[in-house]
C-alpha positions, 0 to 999 in steps of 0.5 A, a space after each residue: 876240840 882241844 885248844 892249848 896255848 904254848 909259850 915255848 918249844 918246851 910247851 909245844 912238846 909237852 902238848 905232843 907228848 900228852 897226845 902221844 900218851 893216848 894215841 893208839 896204834 894205826 892212827 894218823 896225825 895230821 900236822 898243819 902250821 906254817 914254817 917255824 910253828 913248831 911241828 917237829 917239836 910237837 912230834 918230838 914230844 908226841 914220840 916220847 909220850 907214845 913210848 918211843 925213846 930216840 932222837 926225833 928230827 925233821 924229815 925235810 930231805 928224807 921225806 919220812 923218818 921211822 922211829 921205833 922202840 918197845 914194839 911200836 912204830 911212828 913214821 914221821 913225814 914231811 910233805 912240804 915238797 909233795 906237789 901232786 899225787 905221783 909225788 905222794 905215791 913216790 914217798 910209800 904214804 898209802 902203803 904206811 897207811 896200812 902198816 898198823 903203825 902211827 903216821 905224824 905228817 908235817 904239812 898235811 895241807 899239801 895232801 889234805 884231800 887224801 888224809 883218812 876221815 878219822 885223822 887227828 888234826 893238829 893245827 899249830 898257829 902263831 898268836 899276836 903275842 911274841 912267842 905264843 903258839 895256839 895248838 888246836 887238836 881235833 878228830 876228822 874234818 868236823 873236829 870232834 871234841 877230844 878235850 879231857 
């Protein structure tokens, strides 16, 4: 597992950007963290690092935003309001899994039972220091090491 200390939104974006640079197509990035933790900022950096130039914003009301450029696609989900399997099916989530694109999923705690075993898990949590976030990144349920 890789652990990153972030002291600003810019730091959080940079952490996402670094992950984006090493991510391959057909990967699921599962984001965990409370409201205001920095999930969308992390995604903004991730999309940039993955090689897509576009404006990234929270998909809270749309449920999913699509970003594509340079032959690459990222689907950015917000599962905050998903409360059951019927809600999840209505998002098209299972169809997106087979698209070959990268999926970045905010509020993954709401769909944890159906996340792929080998997804990249990103936990963003607040620390006891003002404005500091602790970002933990690992692969799969066991959080295999992805350190440099």
